[in-house]
C-alpha positions in Angstrom: 0.0 0.0 0.0 1.2 3.5 -0.7 -0.1 7.1 -1.0 0.8 10.1 -3.1 0.8 13.9 -2.9 0.9 16.1 -6.0 2.1 19.7 -6.0 1.4 21.9 -9.1 3.8 24.9 -8.9 3.2 27.9 -11.2 6.2 30.2 -11.6 9.8 30.2 -13.0 12.2 27.7 -11.5 15.3 25.8 -12.6 16.1 22.1 -12.4 19.1 22.9 -10.3 16.9 24.5 -7.7 14.8 21.4 -7.5 17.8 19.1 -7.3 19.3 21.1 -4.4 15.9 21.2 -2.6 15.4 17.4 -3.0 18.9 16.9 -1.4 18.1 19.2 1.4 14.8 17.5 2.3 16.4 14.1 2.2 19.0 15.3 4.7 16.2 16.7 6.9 13.9 13.7 6.8 15.9 10.5 7.7 13.0 8.2 6.8 13.6 9.2 3.1 16.8 7.1 3.3 15.4 4.2 5.3 14.2 0.8 4.5 12.3 -1.9 6.4 14.4 -4.8 7.7 13.0 -8.1 8.9 14.9 -10.7 10.7 13.0 -14.1 11.2 11.8 -14.2 14.8 12.1 -10.4 15.3 9.8 -7.6 14.6 10.3 -5.4 11.5 12.2 -2.2 12.0 13.3 0.8 10.0 17.0 0.9 9.1 18.7 4.0 7.6 20.9 2.9 4.7 24.1 4.9 4.6 24.7 6.4 1.1 21.2 5.5 -0.1 19.2 8.2 -1.9 15.5 8.6 -2.5 14.7 7.7 -6.1 14.2 10.9 -8.0 12.9 10.9 -11.6 13.1 14.0 -13.8 11.0 14.5 -16.9 10.0 17.4 -19.1 6.5 18.7 -18.4 4.2 17.7 -21.3 1.5 20.1 -22.3 -1.1 17.4 -22.4 -0.2 15.8 -19.0 -3.2 14.7 -16.8 -2.3 14.8 -13.1 -4.7 12.0 -12.2 -3.2 9.6 -14.7 0.3 10.3 -13.4 -0.9 9.6 -9.8 -2.4 6.3 -11.0 0.9 5.3 -12.6 2.8 6.1 -9.3 0.3 4.3 -7.1 0.4 1.2 -9.3 4.1 0.8 -8.6 4.7 -1.5 -5.7 7.2 -1.0 -2.9 7.2 -4.8 -2.6 8.3 -5.9 0.9 9.7 -2.5 1.8 13.4 -3.6 1.8 14.2 -0.9 -0.7 13.5 2.9 -0.6 10.2 3.8 1.0 9.6 7.1 -0.8 10.2 8.2 -4.4 9.8 11.5 -6.1 9.0 12.6 -9.7 9.5 16.1 -11.1 7.9 17.2 -14.3 9.6 20.5 -15.2 8.9 23.4 -17.4 10.7 26.8 -17.0 7.4 28.3 -15.9 5.6 25.4 -14.3 6.6 22.3 -12.2 4.7 19.3 -11.0 6.1 17.2 -8.1 4.8 13.8 -7.0 5.9 12.1 -3.8 4.8 8.5 -3.3 5.5 6.7 0.0 5.1 3.3 1.6 2.2 3.4 4.0 4.3 2.4 7.0 6.8 5.3 6.7 5.0 8.7 6.4 1.4 9.8 6.8 -0.4 12.5 4.9 0.6 15.3 7.3 4.2 14.2 6.9 3.8 14.6 3.1 2.5 18.1 3.6 5.5 19.0 5.9 7.8 17.5 3.3 6.3 19.6 0.5 6.4 22.7 2.7 10.1 22.3 3.3 10.8 21.5 -0.3 9.1 24.7 -1.6 10.7 26.7 1.2 14.2 25.6 0.0 13.3 26.3 -3.6 12.4 29.8 -2.5 15.8 30.3 -0.9 15.1 29.4 2.8 17.3 27.2 4.9 15.6 24.2 6.4 17.5 23.9 9.7 18.8 20.8 11.4 17.8 17.3 10.4 14.7 15.9 12.1 15.0 13.1 14.6 13.3 9.8 13.8 10.2 9.7 16.0 9.6 6.7 18.3 6.7 4.5 17.3 3.2 5.7 18.1 2.8 3.0 20.7 5.9 4.2 22.5 4.8 7.8 22.4 1.5 6.8 23.9 3.3 5.1 26.8 2.2 1.6 25.9 4.5 -1.3 27.1 7.0 -2.8 24.8 5.6 -5.6 22.7 6.3 -9.1 24.0 8.3 -11.7 22.0 6.5 -13.3 19.1 4.3 -16.2 20.1 5.7 -18.3 17.4 8.6 -18.2 15.0 8.0 -19.1 11.4 11.7 -19.7 10.9 13.7 -19.7 7.7 13.7 -17.0 5.0 10.5 -15.2 4.4 9.2 -15.6 0.9 6.9 -13.2 -0.9 4.0 -15.2 -2.4 1.6 -14.1 -5.0 -1.9 -13.6 -3.8 -4.8 -15.2 -5.6 -6.7 -12.0 -5.2 -6.4 -9.7 -8.2 -5.9 -6.1 -7.0 -8.4 -3.6 -8.4 -6.8 -1.1 -10.8 -6.0 2.3 -9.3 -8.3 5.0 -10.5 -7.8 8.6 -9.4 -10.5 11.2 -9.9 -10.5 14.8 -8.7 -13.4 16.2 -6.6 -13.0 19.9 -6.0 -15.3 22.5 -4.5 -14.8 26.1 -5.4 -13.3 28.6 -3.0 -16.8 30.0 -2.4 -18.4 26.6 -1.8 -15.6 25.6 0.5 -16.0 28.8 2.6 -19.7 28.3 2.7 -19.3 24.7 3.9 -16.8 25.7 6.6 -19.0 28.4 7.9 -22.2 26.3 7.9 -20.5 23.4 9.7 -19.3 25.8 12.4 -22.8 27.3 12.7 -24.3 23.8 13.1 -21.8 22.8 15.8 -19.9 20.2 13.7 -17.0 19.9 11.2 -16.5 19.7 7.5 -15.1 16.2 7.9 -18.2 14.8 9.6 -20.4 16.6 7.1 -18.6 14.9 4.2 -18.7 11.5 6.0 -22.5 11.8 6.2 -22.7 13.1 2.6 -20.7 10.2 1.3 -22.9 7.7 3.2 -26.1 9.2 1.8 -24.6 9.2 -1.7 -23.7 5.5 -1.3 -27.2 4.6 -0.2 -28.7 6.5 -3.1 -26.7 4.9 -5.8 -25.9 1.4 -4.5 -28.4 -1.1 -3.0 -25.7 -2.9 -1.0 -25.1 0.2 1.1 -28.7 -0.1 2.3 -28.3 -3.7 3.5 -26.1 -3.2 6.6 -25.0 -0.3 8.7 -22.3 1.8 7.0 -19.0 2.0 8.8 -16.4 4.7 8.1 -12.7 4.6 9.1 -11.4 8.2 9.7 -7.7 8.8 10.4 -6.9 11.1 13.3 -3.7 13.1 13.5 -2.2 12.5 16.9 0.4 15.3 16.8 -1.7 17.8 18.7 -2.6 15.4 21.5 1.1 14.4 21.7 2.4 18.0 21.4 4.7 17.2 18.5 3.1 19.5 15.7 6.1 19.3 13.3 7.0 15.6 13.6 7.3 13.4 10.6 6.3 9.7 10.6 3.2 7.5 10.8 1.5 9.4 13.7 -2.2 8.8 13.2 -4.9 7.1 15.2 -8.3 6.2 13.7 -12.0 6.2 14.4 -14.1 3.4 13.1 -17.8 3.7 13.6 -21.1 3.4 11.9 -22.6 6.4 10.3 -26.1 7.0 11.9 -28.3 7.4 8.8 -31.8 7.7 10.3 -35.0 8.2 8.5 -36.4 11.6 9.1 -33.2 12.9 10.8 -31.7 16.2 9.5 -28.4 16.1 7.7 -26.7 18.3 10.3 -28.0 16.3 13.3 -26.4 13.2 11.8 -23.2 15.1 11.3 -23.2 16.2 15.0 -23.7 12.6 16.1 -20.7 11.5 14.0 -18.6 14.3 15.6 -19.6 13.2 19.1 -18.7 9.6 18.4 -15.3 10.7 17.1 -14.4 12.9 20.0 -13.5 9.9 22.2 -10.8 8.7 19.8 -9.1 12.1 19.5 -7.4 11.8 22.8 -4.6 9.7 24.2 -6.9 7.1 25.8 -8.7 6.5 22.6 -5.5 6.1 20.7 -4.2 3.7 23.3 -7.3 1.5 22.9 -6.7 1.4 19.1 -3.1 0.6 19.3 -3.8 -2.2 21.9 -6.2 -3.8 19.4 -3.8 -3.5 16.6 -1.0 -5.0 18.7 -3.1 -8.1 19.4 -3.4 -8.6 15.6 0.4 -8.9 15.2 1.1 -10.8 18.4 2.3 -13.7 16.3 4.9 -13.8 13.6 3.1 -14.2 10.3 4.2 -15.1 6.8 2.7 -13.7 3.6 0.5 -16.7 3.2 -1.4 -15.8 6.4 -2.3 -12.4 4.9 -3.5 -13.9 1.6 -5.6 -16.5 3.5 -7.2 -13.9 5.6 -7.9 -11.7 2.7 -9.5 -14.6 0.8 -11.6 -15.6 3.8 -13.0 -12.1 4.2 -13.4 -11.3 0.5 -17.1 -12.0 0.6 -17.8 -9.4 3.2 -15.8 -6.6 1.5 -17.6 -4.6 -1.1 -15.8 -1.8 -2.9 -18.4 0.6 -4.3 -17.7 3.4 -6.7 -19.9 6.3 -6.0 -20.7 8.5 -8.9 -18.6 11.5 -8.1 -20.7 14.1 -10.0 -23.7 13.2 -7.9 -21.6 13.2 -4.7 -20.4 16.6 -5.6 -23.9 17.9 -6.1 -24.9 16.4 -2.8 -22.0 18.0 -1.1 -22.9 21.3 -2.5 -26.5 20.9 -1.5 -25.7 20.5 2.2 -24.6 24.2 2.4 -27.8 25.5 1.0 
């Protein structure tokens, strides 16, 4: 699994500026030079590889480039078992416009880290110094004060082999959903007035759209997994790494209930997981899932067994956009 961020920069720059900035951010962010190491019987860990550099591809910026298609290409490329570089960058350059794509292994950096990385990259291109290299943050469980994990309950022994899953992965499709500045401002103000947030409003809007256009969404309660940035709770606002908790709960779609009352209910349910105690409960549950040492076949078997309960539904984005706009009226 991986995720990407795309930055479209309008203005004159040189390739040399970008090369220097890429070198600077790699020095500042040690995880850009790290890989995942796994020793049989031991838990995986990050290892900084001396002399290793983040893969950086440079290409002229074509006039007909579609950003969504470039993201699909990047997300289709696997990081395999993580034993190589965990982040790669692509620069499409024109003297008056540049497009940068960062793609990262899911275990290394979260979305907020990508934004920090982009902020520092653009700052260096603009002539600013980035300061001292960042320290590698301890794991989230350690930051939350949880006890160190116990030894594996079993040892699979031998060399781990990557096996091919019988499940065919769905092709990556990236589509852009964008509200105008005016619509975004109206949504933010309306959410504040209603005592909730834009995030919870969009969660409810998506659930309603799914029910409208897919019968399967009406069979069972709709559950939504929402990532939660833990930096504020841990008082580490500028830290880079995988520093997110999560809220998993059903979306209370009730006949006759107003849209905003449902959004307020979602917000209330989420509040408990924003703090340290909620994050500790989540990490405890996740730790129990990896209490034993697994091999790749275990994951494939689990995925096959649960395949019948997982439904991936593509919501028609144009109708979802109209529904999102309608909630601010």
